[in-house]
C-alpha positions in Angstrom: 127.1 95.3 122.3 129.7 94.4 124.8 129.2 92.2 127.9 129.0 95.2 130.3 126.2 96.7 128.2 124.5 93.4 127.8 124.3 93.0 131.6 122.0 96.0 131.7 119.5 94.4 129.4 117.1 91.6 130.0 118.2 88.3 128.5 114.9 88.1 126.8 115.9 91.1 124.6 119.1 89.4 123.5 119.4 87.3 120.3 121.1 83.9 120.5 123.7 85.0 118.0 124.6 88.0 120.2 124.7 85.8 123.3 127.1 83.3 121.6 129.2 86.1 120.2 129.7 87.6 123.7 130.3 84.1 125.1 133.0 83.5 122.5 134.7 86.8 123.2 134.6 86.3 127.0 136.0 82.7 126.7 138.8 83.8 124.4 139.7 86.7 126.7 139.9 84.4 129.8 142.7 85.7 132.1 145.3 83.2 133.2 147.9 83.5 136.0 150.3 81.1 137.7 150.9 80.6 141.4 153.2 83.7 141.5 150.6 85.9 139.9 152.4 86.0 136.6 150.1 86.5 133.6 150.1 83.7 131.0 148.5 83.5 127.6 145.3 81.3 127.4 147.2 78.8 125.3 150.1 78.6 127.7 147.8 78.3 130.7 145.7 75.5 129.1 148.9 73.7 128.0 150.3 73.8 131.5 146.9 72.5 133.0 147.0 69.6 130.5 150.5 68.7 131.5 149.7 68.9 135.2 146.9 66.4 134.6 149.0 64.1 132.5 151.8 64.2 135.1 149.4 63.2 137.8 148.5 60.1 135.7 152.1 59.3 134.9 152.9 59.3 138.6 149.9 57.1 139.4 148.3 60.0 141.4 144.8 61.2 141.2 142.7 64.3 140.4 140.1 65.6 142.9 137.4 68.0 141.6 135.2 70.3 143.5 132.4 72.7 142.7 128.9 73.9 143.8 125.7 73.9 141.8 126.3 74.2 138.1 130.0 74.0 138.8 129.5 70.7 140.5 127.9 69.5 137.3 130.9 70.7 135.3 133.5 68.9 137.5 131.4 65.7 137.5 131.5 65.8 133.7 135.2 66.4 133.8 135.7 63.6 136.3 133.9 61.2 134.0 136.0 62.2 131.0 139.3 62.0 132.9 138.4 58.4 134.0 136.9 57.1 130.8 138.6 59.0 128.0 142.0 60.0 129.5 142.5 57.0 131.8 143.4 59.0 134.9 142.1 58.3 138.4 139.7 61.2 139.3 137.1 61.7 142.0 134.4 64.1 143.1 132.8 64.4 146.5 129.1 64.8 145.7 127.8 61.4 146.9 124.7 62.5 148.8 124.9 60.5 152.0 128.4 61.7 152.9 127.8 65.2 151.6 124.6 65.6 153.6 126.2 64.0 156.7 129.1 66.5 156.6 126.8 69.4 155.9 124.4 68.5 158.8 127.1 67.7 161.4 129.9 70.1 160.5 128.4 72.7 158.2 128.4 73.1 154.4 131.7 74.8 154.5 133.3 71.5 155.4 131.8 69.2 152.8 134.9 69.3 150.5 137.6 70.1 153.0 137.0 66.9 155.1 137.1 64.5 152.1 140.2 66.3 150.7 141.9 65.8 154.1 141.0 62.1 154.0 142.0 61.4 150.4 144.7 63.9 149.4 148.2 62.7 149.0 151.3 64.6 148.0 151.5 64.8 144.2 147.7 64.7 143.7 145.9 67.5 141.9 142.8 69.5 143.0 140.7 71.3 140.4 138.3 73.8 141.9 135.5 75.5 139.8 133.5 78.4 141.1 131.6 81.2 139.3 132.1 83.6 142.1 135.4 82.4 143.4 134.2 83.1 146.9 132.7 79.9 148.0 134.1 79.1 151.5 133.8 75.4 151.1 136.0 75.5 147.9 138.5 77.8 149.5 138.9 75.4 152.4 139.3 72.5 150.0 142.1 74.4 148.2 143.8 75.1 151.5 143.6 71.5 152.6 145.0 70.4 149.3 147.9 72.8 149.5 148.7 71.6 153.0 148.8 68.1 151.6 151.3 69.2 148.9 148.8 68.8 146.0 148.8 70.9 142.9 145.8 73.2 142.3 144.0 74.5 139.2 141.2 77.0 139.7 138.5 78.3 137.4 136.5 81.4 138.5 134.6 84.4 137.4 132.6 87.4 138.6 134.8 89.9 140.5 138.4 90.2 139.4 139.5 90.3 143.1 137.8 87.0 144.0 139.8 84.9 146.4 140.0 81.6 144.4 141.8 83.0 141.4 144.9 83.6 143.5 145.0 80.2 145.1 146.1 77.9 142.3 149.2 76.9 140.5 147.2 77.8 137.4 144.2 80.1 137.6 141.6 80.7 134.9 139.4 83.8 135.4 136.4 84.7 133.2 135.6 88.4 133.4 131.8 88.3 133.6 129.1 88.4 136.3 126.6 86.3 134.3 126.4 82.7 135.5 125.6 81.5 132.0 128.7 83.1 130.5 131.0 82.0 133.3 129.7 78.5 133.5 129.8 77.9 129.7 133.3 79.3 129.5 134.4 77.0 132.3 132.7 74.1 130.5 134.5 74.8 127.3 137.8 75.2 129.0 137.5 72.0 131.0 136.3 70.1 127.9 139.4 71.4 125.9 141.7 70.3 128.7 140.3 66.8 128.9 140.1 66.5 125.1 143.7 67.6 124.7 144.9 65.3 127.5 143.0 62.4 125.8 144.6 63.0 122.5 148.1 63.2 124.0 147.5 60.1 126.0 146.2 58.1 123.0 149.1 59.3 120.9 151.6 58.0 123.6 149.8 54.6 123.7 149.9 54.4 119.9 153.6 55.2 119.8 154.3 52.5 122.5 152.2 50.0 120.5 154.2 50.7 117.4 157.6 50.6 119.0 
């Protein structure tokens, strides 16, 4: 049973083995493009994303991460791993007093755009995660990052024509309209990126120590 057919059935009728099989197929078939719209293999796209993150660290720049709902949880986890495991400065903008103040005074569409304008510097990196790829607050954050000459990595899903998947230097797109599939694929991809970056960074440190 493919994902399209599965979407016409209640999840309660699906076995966990079938769910995980479809999730694996969707994750492995993630579509990746660069800033020019050129198609990349999943391995090449992930490798470039890892190198973008490591370059930010090497240049003493930072990574900013944005997402809503479940995607906010994904980027918060990634921020934790980038700081603790990879040793790269990374930040999210989900601290409640500031977020609610911006949402109350300027509207929810501004809650990431305004902090990005405040903190972004040329050479920084923004990573934006959205299941739909249509969240206006994330699109505004990406635009603000681009204006500040930051690199951008996006992860999206749902409709293939979603706006976010064309906004980054590297774009990962999961072809599904199930939140669970898209979010779990995004979670696996971001975990791979941080794990790979961690191993490369540790290898470099070990090599320096042995020199």
